[in-house]
N, C-alpha and C positions, 0 to 999 in steps of 0.2 A: 182197359176199362173206360176208354173214352167214348163219350156219346157226342156226336156232332150232327146237329140238325141242319147246319149250314144256312145258306141264304134262302129266304122264303119269298121268291118273286111272285108267287101266285097266292099269297096270303090274302085273306079278305081285307079290303081297305077299311080303316077305322075312320069315322068322321069325327073331327075335333074342331073346336072353335078356338082360334088364336087371334088375339087382337081384333076381335069383332068380325072376323071372316071365317067362313067354313073351309076346313082343310082336310083333305083325304090323306091319311097316313098309311104307309105300307111297312110291314115288318121286314126289314132288310137283313138283320142278323139275329139269329137265335142259336147261340152256341153254348154248350156246357161240356166240360171235361173234368174227369176225376183223376187223381194221382195220389201217390203216397206222400204224406207230409205230417211231420210231428207225431209219428207213431200211429197214424190212421189215414183215412181218406180225406184229402182236401178237394174242394170243388171250386172251379172257376166258372162263372156264368157271365155271358154278355148278350144283351138284347138291345137292338136299336131299331127305332121306327123313323122313317124319313117322309118328307112331304113330296109333292109332285116335282119339285126342283132338285130333289136328292139331298136336302139339308136335314141333318139329324135334329129331330124335334123332341123326341122322347127317348130316354135311355135308362138302362139298369146294368150296372157292373157290380158283381158280388164275388167275394172270396169267402168261402164257408169252411169251417173246421168243426163240424157238428160233434165230433168226439171230444173236443176240448171245451166247447161252450154251448150251453142251451139257450143263452140269451139271443134274441133276434133270430131264432131258427138256425143258430150256428154261424150267422154272418159275423165274421171278424172285421171285415172291411167292405165298404160299398160306396158307390157314387150313383146317384139317380136324380131325376127331376119329376118323380111320380106325383108330387103334391103341388106342382106349379113353381117350386123353388129348387134350385140346385143345392144338393146336400151331400155331405160326406158322413157316412156312418162308420163308427168304430166302436166295437165291443158294446153295442146296445145304445150308444149315444149318437145323436145326429146333430150336425152343425151346418149352417149355410156356408157355401163356398162361392168364390168368384168364378164365373163361367166365361172362358175366352172362346173355346170351341170344343166340340166333342173330341177331336183328335188330341187336344191338350189334356182334357180330362182323362181320357183313356190312357194316355202316356203316364200321367201322374199315378193313376190307379195301378198299372202294372209295375211301376217302380216301387210303390209302397208294398205291393204283394211280395215282390222279391226281397225287400228288407225284412218283412215279417217272416217269410220262409227261412231266411238265413238266421234269424234270431232263434227259431226253434231247432235249427240244426246244430247250433254251437253249444 
């Protein structure tokens, strides 16, 4: 039941303004997969937009359990910078987080997802 849209190298560039300069963003990753978790379907979503130098500028990581929570469209855990700040979302509440790199953020996200999945399996 996995849906993988993969890398989107031909996606339309998005024009953004960062620090006073015009930046063309390209959606590099658009991935979603569904799996059995906590007695229903769990969904992992990862979206990453990069600039011309390949730096991750915009991202969205989400772990959804819509059968367990109606809050935030079922998003149990997420990390994004959609509103210009880096945030961690957990059960409907958002808090700012320190950003070191996209790789560090994604690593933290997947570690936390695994911890949450184990808590539902015990």
